[in-house]
C-alpha positions in Angstrom: 0.0 -0.2 -0.1 3.0 2.6 1.3 4.1 1.8 -3.1 1.0 2.4 -4.1 1.4 6.0 -2.2 4.8 6.6 -3.2 4.3 5.8 -6.9 0.9 8.1 -7.5 2.2 11.1 -5.4 5.8 10.0 -7.7 3.1 10.5 -10.7 1.4 13.2 -10.0 4.8 15.1 -9.4 6.1 14.4 -12.8 3.0 15.3 -14.2 3.2 19.0 -12.6 6.6 19.7 -13.4 5.6 18.6 -16.8 2.8 21.0 -16.9 5.4 24.0 -15.7 7.7 23.2 -17.8 5.1 23.4 -21.1 4.1 26.5 -19.6 7.2 28.1 -19.8 8.1 27.1 -22.1 5.8 28.3 -24.4 6.1 32.1 -22.9 9.4 33.6 -22.2 8.0 35.4 -19.2 8.6 38.9 -20.8 4.7 40.8 -20.4 3.7 43.9 -19.9 0.3 44.9 -18.1 -1.4 48.9 -19.8 -4.0 50.1 -17.7 -7.7 49.9 -19.8 -10.4 52.8 -18.3 -13.8 53.3 -18.5 -14.6 55.5 -21.6 -18.5 55.4 -21.8 -21.0 55.5 -19.0 -21.0 51.8 -18.9 -19.1 51.2 -15.2 -16.6 49.0 -17.4 -12.7 49.2 -17.1 -9.9 46.4 -16.8 -5.9 45.5 -17.9 -4.8 44.1 -21.8 -2.0 42.3 -20.8 0.9 41.4 -23.9 2.9 38.3 -23.3 5.9 37.1 -25.2 6.0 33.5 -26.9 8.7 31.6 -27.0 8.0 31.9 -31.5 8.1 35.5 -30.9 4.7 35.5 -31.1 2.6 37.8 -29.0 -0.2 36.8 -26.4 -2.8 39.6 -25.8 -5.3 39.2 -23.4 -8.0 41.1 -22.0 -9.5 41.2 -19.0 -12.6 43.6 -18.0 -15.1 44.0 -15.2 -18.6 45.5 -15.5 -19.5 43.1 -18.7 -21.9 40.5 -18.7 -24.4 38.5 -20.3 -24.2 36.6 -24.3 -22.5 39.8 -25.9 -19.2 39.7 -27.6 -17.3 42.8 -27.3 -14.8 43.7 -29.9 -11.4 44.8 -29.2 -9.1 46.7 -31.7 -5.6 47.8 -31.7 -6.0 51.0 -32.7 -2.0 52.4 -34.5 -1.7 56.5 -32.6 -3.2 57.7 -29.0 -6.2 56.8 -27.3 -7.3 60.7 -27.8 -6.5 60.9 -31.6 -9.8 60.0 -33.7 -10.1 58.3 -36.6 -7.1 56.0 -35.6 -6.3 52.9 -38.0 -7.0 49.5 -37.2 -3.7 47.8 -36.7 -5.6 44.5 -35.4 -8.4 42.9 -35.2 -8.4 41.2 -31.6 -11.2 38.4 -30.3 -13.5 40.0 -28.9 -14.8 40.1 -24.9 -17.2 38.2 -23.4 -19.7 39.7 -21.8 -19.9 36.5 -19.5 -16.7 36.3 -18.5 -15.2 39.9 -19.6 -11.6 38.3 -21.1 -10.8 37.9 -24.3 -7.7 36.2 -25.4 -5.6 36.7 -28.6 -2.6 35.3 -30.4 -0.7 37.8 -32.7 1.4 37.2 -35.0 0.5 40.0 -37.8 -1.1 43.4 -38.4 -4.1 44.4 -40.7 -1.9 45.1 -43.3 -0.3 41.2 -43.2 3.3 42.6 -41.8 4.9 40.2 -38.9 4.6 41.7 -35.7 6.9 40.6 -33.0 6.4 41.2 -29.0 9.3 44.0 -29.1 7.9 45.6 -32.4 4.3 45.4 -30.4 5.4 47.1 -27.0 7.4 49.7 -28.6 4.2 50.5 -31.0 2.3 53.7 -30.5 -0.7 52.3 -30.0 -4.0 51.9 -28.5 -6.4 49.0 -27.2 -10.2 50.0 -27.7 -13.4 47.6 -26.3 -16.4 48.4 -28.2 -20.5 48.1 -27.2 -21.1 46.3 -30.3 -19.8 44.7 -34.1 -22.6 46.9 -35.6 -25.1 50.0 -35.1 -25.1 52.7 -33.2 -24.1 50.9 -30.5 -20.7 50.4 -32.3 -19.1 53.7 -31.8 -19.9 53.0 -28.3 -16.0 52.6 -26.2 -16.9 50.5 -23.8 -12.7 51.0 -22.3 -9.4 51.9 -23.5 -6.2 52.6 -22.9 -2.7 53.4 -24.1 -0.1 50.8 -25.1 3.3 50.5 -26.7 5.2 53.5 -26.3 1.9 55.6 -26.5 1.4 54.7 -22.6 2.9 58.2 -21.7 0.5 60.1 -23.4 -1.6 62.3 -22.0 -5.7 61.6 -22.6 -6.9 64.9 -21.4 -10.2 65.2 -20.6 -11.0 61.2 -19.4 -13.6 59.5 -21.2 -14.1 62.4 -23.3 -10.5 62.8 -24.6 -11.4 59.6 -26.4 -11.2 59.7 -29.8 -13.5 58.3 -32.1 -12.9 55.7 -34.1 -12.8 55.4 -38.0 -15.5 54.2 -39.8 -15.2 50.8 -42.1 
């Protein structure tokens, strides 16, 4: 009986080590976390995290509080500062699910098909905008947003009213 328990303990330890090795092999440990501020009358805010993968790609994880229901909220990476109106969409990210407030996207290239590494992404002057809806008038409502990359030090004067509207597609 003692041998069985000891053997099971070794097997569990080996599996736990193997899982941890897979996690460390997949990402390098480099990451940047940026705040996403409330951008409308909806009380939604959170963070976006950029994690470097070993292949140079970036996992972009959005985590929001204040979302609910079965709604999917579109997430865009825009070139330029959050306060600039009509900035170009650099990448369409996976939508945030209302019931979880979460989204994860592996980003390897921008909308113009340029390959982008983690290092290039965290140096890019850009911002993240999370929209209420993908269509209709609600698509113009930005729930949360924030500057990322080299735009992080840019001042968004005026708070929510200082956030630039998105370029119509």
